[in-house]
MARVEXRO-435767 format. One record per residue (C-alpha): z, y, x; residue in one letter; residue number from 1. Coordinates in pm, 1 decimal, padded with zeros to 6 digits. Layout:
BEGIN
ATOM         w         v         u  resn  resi
ATOM         Z         Y         X     A   NUM
...
***
This chain:
BEGIN
ATOM         w         v         u  resn  resi
ATOM   18537.3  -00133.4  -13847.7     M     1
ATOM   18551.5   00206.6  -13917.8     N     2
ATOM   18308.7   00489.0  -13827.9     E     3
ATOM   18376.4   00673.2  -13513.5     P     4
ATOM   18432.4   01012.5  -13513.9     V     5
ATOM   18193.2   01297.5  -13390.0     A     6
ATOM   18236.8   01685.0  -13233.7     L     7
ATOM   18058.7   01979.5  -13350.7     R     8
ATOM   18182.1   02305.6  -13256.4     N     9
ATOM   18543.9   02198.1  -13273.3     G    10
ATOM   18526.3   01987.8  -13562.5     E    11
ATOM   18570.2   01620.6  -13580.5     F    12
ATOM   18337.4   01489.2  -13846.7     I    13
ATOM   18207.5   01135.6  -13884.7     P    14
ATOM   17992.2   01050.6  -13614.5     Q    15
ATOM   17689.5   01032.2  -13903.0     S    16
ATOM   17677.6   01395.3  -13958.5     E    17
ATOM   17657.6   01501.1  -13612.1     L    18
ATOM   17304.5   01697.4  -13619.1     T    19
ATOM   17177.1   02056.3  -13494.9     I    20
ATOM   16960.0   02286.1  -13718.4     P    21
ATOM   16575.3   02227.5  -13640.6     V    22
ATOM   16623.9   02654.6  -13522.5     Y    23
ATOM   16841.2   02526.8  -13270.0     D    24
ATOM   16724.3   02633.8  -12914.6     T    25
ATOM   16864.7   02310.1  -12803.3     G    26
ATOM   16585.9   02160.0  -13022.6     F    27
ATOM   16334.6   02432.1  -12995.2     M    28
ATOM   16335.5   02474.5  -12657.5     Q    29
ATOM   16529.0   02209.0  -12486.3     G    30
ATOM   16787.8   02410.2  -12395.0     V    31
ATOM   17102.4   02205.7  -12356.5     T    32
ATOM   17342.2   02167.2  -12077.4     V    33
ATOM   17519.0   01821.4  -12082.9     S    34
ATOM   17781.2   01564.4  -11926.5     E    35
ATOM   17757.6   01211.3  -11962.4     Q    36
ATOM   18154.6   01031.4  -11899.7     M    37
ATOM   18264.2   00695.1  -11929.7     R    38
ATOM   18594.1   00573.0  -11990.4     T    39
ATOM   18773.8   00296.9  -11812.7     F    40
ATOM   19119.1   00113.7  -12033.6     H    41
ATOM   18978.5   00389.3  -12294.8     G    42
ATOM   19090.2   00710.2  -12047.6     V    43
ATOM   18775.6   00944.0  -11927.2     L    44
ATOM   18690.5   00879.8  -11570.1     F    45
ATOM   18698.7   01217.2  -11349.1     R    46
ATOM   18686.3   01440.1  -11628.7     P    47
ATOM   18763.6   01746.5  -11434.8     E    48
ATOM   18508.8   01686.7  -11211.1     Q    49
ATOM   18222.2   01670.8  -11530.7     H    50
ATOM   18392.6   01964.6  -11646.7     L    51
ATOM   18395.1   02158.2  -11351.7     A    52
ATOM   17998.6   02121.5  -11312.2     R    53
ATOM   17930.1   02166.9  -11653.6     L    54
ATOM   18121.3   02482.9  -11611.8     Q    55
ATOM   17829.4   02560.2  -11307.0     N    56
ATOM   17550.1   02455.1  -11546.2     S    57
ATOM   17685.2   02702.9  -11837.9     L    58
ATOM   17748.9   02990.5  -11584.0     T    59
ATOM   17383.6   02932.2  -11521.7     L    60
ATOM   17233.6   02946.6  -11848.3     V    61
ATOM   17437.7   03265.3  -11926.8     G    62
ATOM   17734.0   03068.0  -12165.6     L    63
ATOM   17996.3   03070.6  -11913.8     E    64
ATOM   18216.0   03340.2  -12109.0     D    65
ATOM   18132.9   03202.1  -12469.1     Q    66
ATOM   18259.0   02815.1  -12419.4     V    67
ATOM   18655.4   02772.8  -12337.0     S    68
ATOM   18645.4   02460.6  -12059.3     L    69
ATOM   19004.3   02359.0  -12126.4     D    70
ATOM   18944.7   02320.6  -12522.4     R    71
ATOM   18663.0   02119.9  -12435.6     L    72
ATOM   18883.6   01890.7  -12220.3     G    73
ATOM   19099.8   01856.3  -12503.6     Q    74
ATOM   18870.8   01783.3  -12707.1     W    75
ATOM   18707.1   01525.3  -12523.3     A    76
ATOM   18975.9   01327.6  -12462.9     S    77
ATOM   19085.9   01296.0  -12782.6     E    78
ATOM   18759.6   01203.6  -12872.4     L    79
ATOM   18721.8   00964.4  -12668.1     A    80
ATOM   19104.6   00814.6  -12736.1     A    81
ATOM   19030.6   00815.0  -13104.2     R    82
ATOM   18679.3   00621.7  -13094.4     N    83
ATOM   18830.6   00346.1  -12800.6     H    84
ATOM   19068.1   00253.5  -13077.0     A    85
ATOM   18796.6   00076.1  -13240.0     L    86
ATOM   18676.8  -00104.8  -12993.0     L    87
ATOM   18782.9  -00498.0  -12882.0     A    88
ATOM   19052.0  -00452.8  -12638.5     T    89
ATOM   18898.2  -00434.8  -12261.4     G    90
ATOM   18594.7  -00229.4  -12393.8     D    91
ATOM   18464.7   00102.7  -12291.1     D    92
ATOM   18300.9   00416.5  -12388.3     L    93
ATOM   18026.1   00646.1  -12282.5     A    94
ATOM   18118.8   01030.1  -12405.4     L    95
ATOM   17817.8   01241.5  -12454.3     A    96
ATOM   17843.9   01644.3  -12451.3     L    97
ATOM   17632.0   01884.2  -12465.9     F    98
ATOM   17623.6   02257.4  -12569.1     V    99
ATOM   17357.3   02497.8  -12668.0     T   100
ATOM   17278.2   02882.5  -12684.8     P   101
ATOM   17280.9   02803.4  -13029.9     G   102
ATOM   17006.1   02955.7  -13318.2     P   103
ATOM   16669.7   03015.7  -13187.6     Y   104
ATOM   16590.8   03409.8  -13294.5     A   105
ATOM   16269.0   03396.8  -13398.9     P   106
ATOM   16278.9   03097.7  -13633.6     M   107
ATOM   16688.6   03107.3  -13724.1     A   108
ATOM   16813.8   03276.9  -14032.4     P   109
ATOM   16972.5   03634.3  -14030.2     Q   110
ATOM   17305.8   03636.2  -13878.0     G   111
ATOM   17339.8   03294.4  -13738.7     A   112
ATOM   17457.2   03284.2  -13404.8     H   113
ATOM   17689.9   03102.0  -13137.9     G   114
ATOM   17686.7   02791.3  -12901.0     P   115
ATOM   17621.0   02490.4  -13043.6     T   116
ATOM   17893.7   02221.5  -12891.1     I   117
ATOM   17889.1   01849.0  -12968.9     G   118
ATOM   18036.0   01560.0  -12866.9     M   119
ATOM   17998.3   01165.6  -12919.8     H   120
ATOM   18062.5   00835.1  -12797.7     T   121
ATOM   17892.5   00495.2  -12789.6     Y   122
ATOM   18000.4   00159.1  -12662.4     P   123
ATOM   17885.2   00149.6  -12313.3     I   124
ATOM   17514.2  -00041.3  -12315.9     P   125
ATOM   17616.1  -00282.6  -12074.1     F   126
ATOM   17333.3  -00512.1  -12162.9     H   127
ATOM   17093.6  -00275.9  -11991.9     Q   128
ATOM   17179.7  -00332.7  -11627.9     W   129
ATOM   17431.1  -00656.8  -11644.0     V   130
ATOM   17167.2  -00818.5  -11467.0     D   131
ATOM   17112.2  -00573.6  -11197.8     L   132
ATOM   17455.7  -00606.1  -11056.0     Y   133
ATOM   17327.9  -00968.8  -10895.3     D   134
ATOM   16950.6  -00897.9  -10876.3     H   135
ATOM   16895.4  -00549.0  -10791.6     G   136
ATOM   16688.9  -00255.2  -10969.0     Q   137
ATOM   16353.8  -00186.1  -10881.7     P   138
ATOM   16231.8   00122.4  -10762.9     L   139
ATOM   15850.5   00288.7  -10781.8     E   140
ATOM   15767.7   00614.0  -10633.0     V   141
ATOM   15498.4   00786.9  -10865.9     T   142
ATOM   15281.8   01094.4  -10875.3     D   143
ATOM   15556.8   01263.5  -11083.3     V   144
ATOM   15741.2   01483.5  -10851.6     Q   145
ATOM   16141.1   01596.6  -10898.9     Q   146
ATOM   16144.8   01931.8  -11046.0     V   147
ATOM   16139.9   02216.7  -10810.5     S   148
ATOM   16452.0   02449.9  -10769.4     A   149
ATOM   16189.4   02744.1  -10842.6     N   150
ATOM   16225.4   02616.6  -11214.3     C   151
ATOM   16559.6   02542.6  -11246.6     W   152
ATOM   16830.9   02500.7  -11025.3     P   153
ATOM   16900.7   02141.3  -10855.3     T   154
ATOM   17293.1   02188.3  -10970.3     E   155
ATOM   17206.4   02281.7  -11316.3     L   156
ATOM   17293.0   01914.9  -11532.8     K   157
ATOM   17062.1   01988.2  -11825.4     C   158
ATOM   16840.4   01805.1  -12109.9     R   159
ATOM   16508.5   01876.3  -12017.6     S   160
ATOM   16394.4   01565.5  -11890.6     R   161
ATOM   16021.7   01508.8  -11973.9     M   162
ATOM   15968.9   01421.9  -11562.7     H   163
ATOM   16231.7   01141.2  -11559.6     Y   164
ATOM   15996.8   01009.6  -11890.6     Y   165
ATOM   15713.2   01034.8  -11738.3     L   166
ATOM   15795.4   00913.3  -11417.4     A   167
ATOM   15925.2   00595.4  -11534.1     D   168
ATOM   15690.5   00565.4  -11752.6     L   169
ATOM   15431.7   00556.3  -11440.8     H   170
ATOM   15643.3   00335.0  -11264.8     A   171
ATOM   15646.7   00047.9  -11539.0     R   172
ATOM   15294.6   00047.5  -11498.5     R   173
ATOM   15299.5  -00145.0  -11209.0     N   174
ATOM   15617.8  -00306.6  -11264.2     D   175
ATOM   15762.9  -00346.5  -11599.1     R   176
ATOM   16120.6  -00347.2  -11479.0     A   177
ATOM   16103.7  -00097.6  -11235.8     A   178
ATOM   16270.5   00265.6  -11258.1     R   179
ATOM   16128.6   00592.8  -11132.9     A   180
ATOM   16216.8   00710.3  -10757.8     L   181
ATOM   16119.2   01142.2  -10716.3     L   182
ATOM   15997.0   01297.4  -10437.5     L   183
ATOM   16007.5   01658.9  -10381.8     D   184
ATOM   15663.5   01884.7  -10326.0     A   185
ATOM   15689.0   01791.5  -09947.0     N   186
ATOM   15723.2   01395.8  -10017.2     G   187
ATOM   16096.3   01342.0  -09950.9     F   188
ATOM   16308.9   01153.7  -10161.5     V   189
ATOM   16547.0   01367.2  -10408.5     N   190
ATOM   16688.8   01097.5  -10659.8     E   191
ATOM   16625.0   00853.3  -10900.2     A   192
ATOM   16557.3   00893.2  -11297.7     S   193
ATOM   16904.9   00942.1  -11376.3     T   194
ATOM   17053.3   00837.0  -11031.3     A   195
ATOM   17162.1   00951.4  -10711.4     N   196
ATOM   17003.8   00728.1  -10429.0     L   197
ATOM   17218.1   00647.2  -10121.4     V   198
ATOM   17062.9   00441.6  -09892.9     I   199
ATOM   17279.5   00255.3  -09566.2     Y   200
ATOM   17173.5   00185.6  -09258.3     R   201
ATOM   17355.2   00038.2  -08968.6     H   202
ATOM   17320.2   00331.1  -08649.3     D   203
ATOM   17407.7   00582.5  -08943.1     E   204
ATOM   17619.7   00460.8  -09240.5     G   205
ATOM   17594.3   00604.5  -09562.5     L   206
ATOM   17271.5   00873.4  -09602.3     V   207
ATOM   17208.7   01060.6  -09929.1     S   208
ATOM   16941.9   01334.6  -09942.1     P   209
ATOM   17048.4   01660.8  -09852.8     P   210
ATOM   17309.8   01843.3  -10094.5     R   211
ATOM   17106.7   02159.3  -10197.7     E   212
ATOM   16802.0   01961.4  -10349.9     K   213
ATOM   17020.7   01697.9  -10580.5     I   214
ATOM   17210.0   01650.9  -10868.8     L   215
ATOM   17608.2   01686.1  -10761.3     P   216
ATOM   17648.7   01356.0  -10921.8     G   217
ATOM   18066.3   01272.6  -10988.4     V   218
ATOM   17940.7   00890.0  -10907.8     S   219
ATOM   17816.5   00981.6  -10572.7     V   220
ATOM   18151.5   01154.1  -10511.6     A   221
ATOM   18347.3   00880.0  -10555.7     M   222
ATOM   18113.2   00660.6  -10348.8     L   223
ATOM   18170.8   00899.4  -10084.3     R   224
ATOM   18533.7   00892.2  -10139.5     S   225
ATOM   18545.7   00494.3  -10109.5     L   226
ATOM   18322.7   00554.0  -09770.5     A   227
ATOM   18561.1   00757.0  -09604.3     E   228
ATOM   18847.6   00511.7  -09660.4     E   229
ATOM   18639.6   00237.6  -09506.7     A   230
ATOM   18572.3   00484.9  -09209.1     R   231
ATOM   18165.5   00428.6  -09320.0     I   232
ATOM   18002.8   00756.8  -09206.2     P   233
ATOM   17865.9   00935.9  -09510.5     F   234
ATOM   17568.5   01193.7  -09407.0     I   235
ATOM   17317.3   01412.5  -09590.1     H   236
ATOM   17009.6   01456.5  -09436.7     R   237
ATOM   16602.1   01501.3  -09511.9     E   238
ATOM   16494.5   01118.4  -09652.8     V   239
ATOM   16115.5   00989.2  -09662.5     T   240
ATOM   16041.0   00688.1  -09850.4     V   241
ATOM   15971.9   00481.9  -09482.6     D   242
ATOM   16364.9   00520.6  -09465.8     D   243
ATOM   16459.2   00375.8  -09797.7     V   244
ATOM   16203.8   00065.7  -09693.0     L   245
ATOM   16383.9   00005.1  -09414.6     S   246
ATOM   16695.7   00081.0  -09503.2     A   247
ATOM   16972.4  -00179.4  -09503.9     D   248
ATOM   17079.1  -00150.3  -09835.2     E   249
ATOM   16990.5   00151.8  -10069.5     A   250
ATOM   17235.4   00213.6  -10407.5     I   251
ATOM   17203.3   00410.3  -10743.5     L   252
ATOM   17531.0   00556.2  -10849.8     S   253
ATOM   17547.1   00687.9  -11216.7     S   254
ATOM   17782.0   00698.5  -11472.0     T   255
ATOM   17802.2   00450.9  -11677.5     S   256
ATOM   17700.4   00154.3  -11384.8     P   257
ATOM   17893.0   00319.0  -11122.1     C   258
ATOM   17679.7   00159.4  -10848.6     L   259
ATOM   17338.4  -00069.5  -10832.7     L   260
ATOM   17174.3  -00237.2  -10606.2     P   261
ATOM   16791.0  -00170.2  -10491.4     V   262
ATOM   16589.4  -00439.6  -10508.5     R   263
ATOM   16259.7  -00304.4  -10400.6     S   264
ATOM   16102.8  -00004.0  -10347.4     L   265
ATOM   15691.7  -00007.9  -10438.5     N   266
ATOM   15754.3  -00379.5  -10429.2     G   267
ATOM   15888.6  -00426.4  -10103.4     H   268
ATOM   16202.9  -00611.0  -10053.5     A   269
ATOM   16508.8  -00321.5  -09892.9     I   270
ATOM   16732.9  -00545.8  -09653.7     G   271
ATOM   16753.8  -00864.3  -09630.6     S   272
ATOM   16999.2  -00921.5  -09875.0     N   273
ATOM   17070.9  -00821.8  -10223.2     C   274
ATOM   17354.9  -00733.7  -10349.2     P   275
ATOM   17441.2  -00618.1  -09993.5     G   276
ATOM   17770.0  -00619.4  -09858.8     P   277
ATOM   17834.4  -00269.2  -09889.9     I   278
ATOM   17738.5  -00200.1  -10217.1     F   279
ATOM   17965.2  -00546.5  -10287.2     A   280
ATOM   18254.9  -00400.5  -10138.1     A   281
ATOM   18215.8  -00084.2  -10249.4     A   282
ATOM   18189.1  -00159.8  -10615.0     L   283
ATOM   18522.0  -00388.8  -10573.7     Q   284
ATOM   18735.2  -00065.7  -10391.4     R   285
ATOM   18590.6   00156.4  -10715.9     W   286
ATOM   18690.4  -00141.0  -10973.1     S   287
ATOM   19042.9  -00165.1  -10781.0     E   288
ATOM   19106.5   00198.3  -10827.9     Q   289
ATOM   19025.9   00221.5  -11186.1     V   290
ATOM   19226.4  -00101.6  -11280.7     G   291
ATOM   18855.1  -00287.5  -11434.6     V   292
ATOM   18683.7  -00537.0  -11313.3     A   293
ATOM   18381.4  -00384.5  -11337.4     I   294
ATOM   18070.8  -00649.7  -11302.5     M   295
ATOM   18332.2  -00872.5  -11513.3     A   296
ATOM   18343.3  -00639.0  -11819.3     Q   297
ATOM   17990.1  -00590.3  -11786.4     A   298
ATOM   17914.3  -00964.1  -11845.1     R   299
ATOM   18205.6  -00994.1  -12129.8     T   300
ATOM   18058.0  -00707.0  -12373.3     F   301
ATOM   17680.6  -00715.3  -12272.0     A   302
ATOM   17607.2  -00902.0  -12550.4     Q   303
ATOM   17866.4  -00760.9  -12819.0     R   304
***
């Protein structure tokens, strides 16, 4: 099998050669904005939305005039096409895109300057969640809180994720299969680690935490559009732990798995059945729109 290619600062290179200097600001200070995309049939899913979110992140860290969004889109599409050709028929890729401010001046060689842009792909790791489609994801609330918007804006998608790492580490002390559900300083639900959380209640419909408190997820936007097509209300409001525990269903949305049902929170089952009918209907409709049977694909390629 041929080696996949990656991209560094506009140049396609063998993926094994994708590195950044140890003096890069992304390495030294963790200042890295990023996007994570996936393909269906080798075509990137909603790249315009991902790139628009990236543009906002670049603006927040002062790099909006140093990176061309059009070029990023062209490079990403070409990278996905080239590497998808190396996969078995029916398989798909994840694509990671990152931008750093470039050299960290106190440690960099004289004259080094300009942002670092990188992209790489990898086969979607279906094995990590294929069983969760049928059995659901357990969640645990820990003492690790979501980062305050006073530290960095909620809409900034970045690689500074120590809080996710620590929250998941603590969650797995209670349940080795769990991932963390993060609360804010006032005890309201924000997000799971690397995923948006939406609950379903018969009397309200789908409920998401307030927009200003969560990352504007491309996948949760897709879920909202599916709900609108099915005439299911989709609202934003403060969500408590008790709201989640008493919900009829809870659903995680993120790029590669698209949607996952939540089985329990802090060891307490959510709803009477997992997966529930709202999750099942949404994933089925998502599959129809992208022309890929999402669960079947995961089962087929989980053991690649």
